C-alpha positions in Angstrom: 1.0 16.5 -14.8 4.1 16.1 -17.0 7.5 15.9 -15.3 8.8 19.1 -16.9 5.7 21.1 -16.1 5.8 19.8 -12.5 9.4 20.7 -12.1 8.7 24.3 -13.2 5.7 24.5 -10.9 7.7 23.3 -7.9 10.5 25.7 -8.7 8.2 28.6 -9.1 6.2 27.8 -5.9 9.4 27.6 -3.9 10.6 30.9 -5.3 7.4 32.7 -4.5 7.3 31.3 -1.0 10.9 32.2 -0.2 10.4 35.8 -1.5 7.1 36.2 0.2 5.2 36.8 -3.1 2.1 35.0 -1.8 -0.3 36.7 -4.3 1.8 35.4 -7.1 1.8 32.0 -5.4 -2.0 32.0 -5.4 -2.2 33.1 -9.1 0.2 30.2 -9.8 -2.1 27.5 -8.3 -5.6 28.9 -8.3 -6.5 27.2 -11.6 -4.9 23.9 -10.8 -6.9 20.8 -9.9 -6.7 19.8 -6.2 -4.8 16.6 -7.1 -2.2 18.7 -8.9 -1.8 20.9 -5.9 -1.5 17.8 -3.7 1.3 16.6 -6.0 3.0 20.0 -5.7 2.9 19.8 -1.9 4.6 16.4 -2.0 7.7 18.1 -3.3 7.8 20.8 -0.6 9.1 20.8 3.0 6.5 21.1 5.7 7.0 24.8 6.2 6.3 25.5 2.6 3.3 23.1 2.5 1.8 25.1 5.4 2.3 28.4 3.7 0.8 27.2 0.4 -2.1 25.7 2.3 -2.8 28.9 4.2 -2.7 31.0 1.0 -5.3 28.7 -0.6 -7.4 28.7 2.6 -7.5 32.5 2.7 -8.6 32.8 -1.0 -10.9 29.8 -1.5 -12.2 27.6 1.3 -14.0 25.1 -1.1 -10.8 24.5 -3.0 -8.9 24.1 0.3 -11.3 21.4 1.3 -10.7 19.6 -2.0 -6.9 19.8 -1.4 -7.2 18.5 2.1 -9.0 15.5 0.8 -6.3 14.8 -1.8 -3.1 15.2 0.3 -1.6 12.4 2.4 -3.5 12.0 5.7 -0.3 12.3 7.7 0.5 15.7 6.0 -3.2 16.8 6.4 -3.0 16.0 10.2 0.2 17.9 10.6 -1.3 20.9 8.8 -4.6 20.7 10.8 -2.6 21.0 14.0 -1.4 24.5 12.9 -4.9 25.9 12.2 -7.4 27.6 14.4 -10.4 25.5 15.6 -12.8 27.7 13.6 -10.8 27.1 10.4 -10.7 23.3 11.0 -14.5 23.0 11.6 -15.2 25.1 8.5 -13.0 22.8 6.4 -14.5 19.7 7.8 -18.0 20.7 6.8 -16.7 20.5 3.2 -14.4 17.4 3.4 -16.2 14.0 3.0 -16.7 12.2 6.3 -14.4 9.3 5.4 -11.5 11.7 4.7 -12.2 13.6 7.9 -12.1 10.3 9.9 -8.7 9.4 8.3 -7.3 12.8 9.4 -8.8 12.8 12.9 -7.5 9.4 13.6 -3.9 10.8 13.4 -4.6 13.6 15.9 -4.2 13.5 19.7 -7.4 12.3 21.4 -8.1 15.6 23.2 -7.7 17.7 20.1 -9.9 15.2 18.2 -12.6 15.6 20.7 -12.4 19.4 20.6 -12.9 19.3 16.8 -15.8 16.9 16.9 -17.5 18.9 19.6 -17.1 22.1 17.6 -18.5 20.6 14.4 -22.1 20.7 13.4 -24.2 17.8 14.7 -24.7 15.9 11.4 -21.2 15.7 10.0 -19.8 15.2 13.5 -22.1 12.1 14.1 -21.1 10.7 10.7 -17.4 11.0 11.5 -17.9 9.5 15.0 -19.7 6.6 13.3 -16.7 6.0 11.0 -14.2 6.3 13.8 -16.0 3.5 15.6 -14.6 1.0 13.1 -11.1 -0.4 13.0 -8.5 1.1 10.7 -8.2 -0.3 7.2 -11.7 -1.7 7.1 -14.7 -1.0 4.9 -16.4 0.8 7.8 -13.5 3.3 8.1 -13.4 4.3 4.4 -17.1 4.1 3.5 -19.2 7.2 2.9 -22.5 7.5 4.8 -24.0 9.6 2.0 -25.8 7.6 -0.7 -29.1 7.4 -2.6 -31.5 4.8 -1.1 -35.2 4.5 -1.6 -38.0 2.0 -0.9 -38.1 -0.7 -3.6 -41.8 0.1 -4.2 -40.9 3.6 -5.4 -41.5 4.2 -9.1 -38.9 5.6 -11.4 -40.4 9.1 -11.7 -40.6 9.6 -7.9 -37.1 8.2 -7.5 -35.7 10.8 -9.9 -37.6 13.6 -8.0 -36.3 12.3 -4.7 -32.7 12.3 -5.9 -33.0 15.8 -7.2 -34.4 17.0 -3.9 -31.6 15.2 -2.0 -28.9 16.9 -4.0 -25.5 15.6 -5.1 -23.8 13.0 -2.9 -20.3 11.7 -3.0 -21.4 8.3 -4.3 -23.8 9.3 -7.0 -23.3 6.1 -9.1 -26.2 3.9 -8.0 -29.6 4.1 -6.4 -30.0 1.4 -3.7 -33.4 -0.2 -3.1 -34.3 -1.0 0.5 -37.3 -2.6 2.1 -39.5 -1.3 5.0 -36.8 -2.1 7.5 -34.0 -0.4 5.5 -32.4 -3.7 4.5 -30.7 -3.7 1.1 -32.7 -5.7 -1.4 -31.4 -4.4 -4.8 -29.4 -1.8 -6.7 -30.3 0.3 -9.8 -27.7 2.0 -11.9 -28.4 5.6 -12.9 -28.4 4.5 -16.5 -31.2 2.0 -15.8 -33.1 4.8 -14.0 -32.7 7.2 -16.9 -34.2 4.9 -19.5 -36.9 3.1 -17.5 -40.5 4.1 -18.0 -41.7 6.6 -15.3 -44.2 4.4 -13.6 -42.0 1.4 -13.3 -41.3 0.3 -9.6 -37.7 0.0 -8.7 -38.3 -3.6 -7.7 -38.9 -4.4 -11.4 -35.6 -3.0 -12.7 -33.3 -3.5 -9.8 -30.5 -6.1 -9.6 -31.5 -8.4 -6.7 -28.3 -10.3 -6.3 -26.4 -7.5 -4.7 -22.7 -7.9 -3.8 -22.0 -6.1 -0.6 -19.4 -6.1 2.2 -19.6 -5.7 6.0 -18.0 -2.8 7.8 -15.4 -5.1 9.4 -14.2 -6.3 5.9 -10.6 -5.6 5.3 -10.1 -2.7 2.8 -7.9 -4.9 0.6 -10.7 -7.4 0.2 -13.1 -4.6 -0.6 -10.6 -3.5 -3.3 -10.6 -7.0 -4.8 -14.4 -7.0 -5.0 -14.4 -3.7 -6.8 -11.6 -4.7 -9.2 -13.1 -8.2 -9.9 -16.7 -6.9 -10.6 -15.8 -3.6 -12.2 -17.9 -1.6 -9.7 -17.6 2.1 -9.2 -19.1 1.8 -5.6 -19.9 -1.1 -3.4 -22.5 -1.1 -0.6 -21.7 -1.7 3.1 -24.3 -3.5 5.2 -24.4 -4.6 8.8 -25.2 -8.1 10.2 -28.9 -7.5 9.5 -28.3 -6.4 5.9 -29.1 -2.8 6.8 -27.5 -0.4 4.3 -25.1 1.8 6.3 -22.7 3.2 3.7 -20.9 2.8 0.4 -17.2 2.5 -0.6 -16.5 4.4 -3.8 -13.9 3.7 -6.4 -11.8 6.8 -5.6 -11.3 5.4 -2.1 -10.4 2.0 -3.5 -7.8 3.6 -5.7 -6.3 5.2 -2.6 -6.3 1.9 -0.9 -4.6 0.1 -3.7 -2.0 2.9 -3.9 -1.4 2.9 -0.2 -1.1 -0.9 0.1 1.2 -1.1 -2.8 3.4 1.6 -1.4 3.4 0.0 2.1 4.4 -3.4 0.6 7.3 -1.9 -1.4 8.5 0.1 1.7 8.2 -2.9 4.0 10.0 -5.3 1.6 13.1 -3.0 1.7 12.7 -2.3 5.4 11.6 1.3 5.2 9.1 3.2 7.4 6.1 4.0 5.3 6.1 7.6 6.4 9.7 8.2 5.2 9.8 10.9 2.6 12.5 12.6 0.6 11.4 16.0 2.0 12.1 14.8 5.6 15.3 16.1 7.3 18.3 13.8 7.5 17.8 13.5 11.2 14.2 12.3 10.8 15.2 9.8 8.1 18.0 8.4 10.4 15.5 7.9 13.2 13.1 6.1 10.8 15.7 3.9 9.1 18.1 3.0 11.9 15.8 0.5 13.6 15.4 -1.5 10.4 19.1 -1.3 9.7 19.8 -2.6 13.2 17.4 -5.5 12.5 19.2 -6.1 9.2 22.6 -6.1 11.1 21.3 -8.8 13.4 19.9 -11.0 10.6 23.1 -10.6 8.5 25.5 -11.4 11.4 25.1 -15.1 11.0 27.0 -15.4 7.7 30.3 -13.8 9.0 30.4 -16.4 11.8 30.0 -19.2 9.2 32.8 -17.6 7.1 35.0 -17.4 10.2 34.5 -21.1 10.8 36.0 -21.8 7.4 38.9 -19.4 7.7 41.5 -22.1 7.4 39.9 -23.3 4.1 40.1 -19.7 2.8 43.7 -19.3 3.9 44.7 -22.5 1.9 42.7 -21.5 -1.2 42.2 -17.8 -1.4 40.3 -18.0 -4.7 37.3 -19.3 -2.8 36.9 -15.8 -1.3 36.8 -14.3 -4.8 33.6 -16.2 -5.8 31.9 -16.1 -2.4 30.1 -12.8 -2.9 28.7 -14.1 -6.2 27.1 -17.1 -4.5 25.5 -14.9 -1.8 24.3 -12.3 -4.3 22.6 -14.7 -6.7 20.8 -16.4 -3.8 19.5 -13.0 -2.5 18.3 -11.9 -6.0 16.5 -15.2 -6.7 14.9 -15.1 -3.2 13.7 -11.6 -3.7 12.1 -12.6 -7.0 10.2 -15.4 -5.2 9.1 -13.2 -2.3 7.8 -10.5 -4.7 5.6 -13.1 -6.4 4.4 -14.8 -3.2 3.6 -11.5 -1.4 1.6 -10.3 -4.4 -0.3 -13.6 -4.6 -1.1 -13.3 -0.9 -2.2 -9.7 -1.3 -4.7 -10.5 -4.0 -6.0 -13.5 -2.1 -4.7 -16.2 -4.5 -2.4 -18.0 -2.1 -2.4 -18.9 1.6 -0.7 -21.5 3.8 -3.2 -24.2 3.0 -3.2 -23.8 -0.7 0.5 -23.1 -1.2 1.7 -26.5 -2.2 1.5 -25.8 -5.9 3.2 -22.4 -5.5 6.0 -24.0 -3.4 6.6 -26.8 -5.9 6.7 -24.4 -8.8 9.1 -22.0 -7.1 11.4 -24.9 -6.1 11.4 -26.1 -9.7 12.2 -22.6 -10.9 15.0 -22.3 -8.3 16.6 -25.6 -9.2 16.2 -25.0 -13.0 17.8 -21.5 -12.7 20.5 -23.0 -10.4 21.4 -25.7 -12.9 21.6 -23.3 -15.8 23.5 -20.5 -14.0 25.6 -23.0 -12.0 26.7 -24.8 -15.2 27.7 -21.5 -16.9 29.7 -20.4 -13.9 31.2 -23.8 -13.4 32.5 -23.8 -17.0 33.6 -20.1 -16.9 35.4 -20.5 -13.5 37.1 -23.7 -14.7 38.5 -21.9 -17.7 39.5 -18.9 -15.7 41.1 -20.6 -12.8 42.2 -23.7 -14.7 40.7 -25.9 -11.9 37.7 -28.0 -12.7 37.0 -28.8 -9.1 36.5 -25.1 -8.3 34.0 -25.0 -11.1 32.2 -28.0 -9.7 32.0 -26.5 -6.2 30.8 -23.2 -7.5 28.1 -24.8 -9.7 26.8 -27.0 -6.9 26.8 -24.1 -4.4 24.7 -22.0 -6.8 22.2 -24.8 -7.3 21.9 -25.4 -3.6 21.5 -21.6 -2.8 18.9 -21.0 -5.5 17.0 -24.0 -4.2 17.1 -22.6 -0.7 16.2 -19.1 -2.0 13.0 -20.5 -3.7 12.1 -22.6 -0.7 12.6 -19.9 2.0 11.3 -17.1 -0.3 8.0 -19.0 -0.5 7.7 -20.1 3.1 8.7 -16.9 4.9 5.8 -14.7 3.6 3.3 -17.6 4.1 4.5 -18.2 7.6 4.3 -14.5 8.5 0.7 -14.4 7.1 -0.1 -17.5 9.1 0.9 -15.8 12.4 -1.0 -12.7 11.3 2.0 -10.5 10.5 2.4 -8.5 7.3 4.1 -10.9 4.7 6.1 -8.0 3.3 7.5 -7.0 6.7 10.9 -8.5 7.4 10.7 -11.1 4.6 13.8 -9.7 2.8 15.8 -9.6 6.0 15.0 -13.2 6.9 15.6 -14.3 3.4 19.0 -12.6 3.3 20.0 -14.3 6.5 19.1 -17.7 5.1 20.6 -17.3 1.6 23.8 -15.7 2.8 24.3 -18.3 5.5 23.4 -21.3 3.3 25.4 -19.9 0.4 28.5 -19.5 2.5 28.0 -22.9 4.2 27.5 -24.8 0.9 30.3 -23.1 -1.0 33.0 -23.2 1.7 31.7 -26.6 3.0 32.1 -28.1 -0.5 35.4 -26.3 -0.8 36.7 -27.9 2.4 35.5 -31.4 1.2 37.3 -31.0 -2.1 40.3 -29.1 -0.8 42.6 -32.1 -1.2 42.1 -31.8 -5.0 43.2 -28.2 -5.0 46.5 -28.7 -3.4 
């Protein structure tokens, strides 16, 4: 949806909600796709989200189920808490099992059990099966609905069986299984359409099937789908029994979620922080990260204090000190962004990082020499003191080298100890670059002070 159109939509929705014109609100959104309604709800406060959701629920249950699948699981869980049990179970009969599992996982255990007990047996069992797996794994996001037939079935019978089965969420492939329901091949619907009617599936199926296990991390599943251009990937257990499929729409959600999480974590933000939250909520979410930043940033002032006599004797050093610290932080953030991405896509780990480390160090030293030389010449001309230019240039080279070194090692170390590489990397980097920058600049200044006087 275009920005201007979305702005008008949000403004109109707020106006109708505030004036109680709910019928006009329904007329406004009834022809919109569920994804557009979800986007609209992202711009509303929770009270308005709930009003809009209830208006849609009253008019069109099917559309409400589609909207529930599209909105953020945290928002969906908050809305579900405000509904009657009958309304919830009716909606959960419509919503795909993997989306239901994502929502239920955010609800209190007693409420979750009440919903599962009230649901019909089949969808309830499907959801319980998904909840059995860990979060952010293939098992949690897979769909238990798919087309699977014996590999001896011919094409004509396969088409009939699929028509009788009806539409499923993952209607992209037909999976061929043996007598023990083990995955032995896959047939695309295109192959099925053009194959002769009496051809057995075993003659047209792809036998070398790429699959994942339910415990496979969802990021790894996303890499498989991206690398092989799949629209769905099968999930099998330890005995190769087909138990579900992960579809491309879920993979897109995973990629979007993981990218958002990495961005938020790299700038020390809670991943649930939203612009629609109240100021009090945002303070509660951001304050712990700021306190951590305060601790990591406290080392540099102690180093500055140690060199206070140097600064008193040559105040000009204090003028250029922020420049040294800032350049180190920027260069380090560039390195961290590269390394975190490489780790996320599985291209770099602690054992294979030598090449990445060497390359980033060379980049840091190269940039340090170029920028340091420019600043050295500029400051020498400005201050009319070549020694100050030399100190500034050397400090920049040292700090950019440290930024490259630390910016590479911190994410790799966090990954090694099984922590998110994006979490805290920037804070630790800032502590190192600020401290080393101050130490190198003022330390060199102290050594060369006799030339200034």
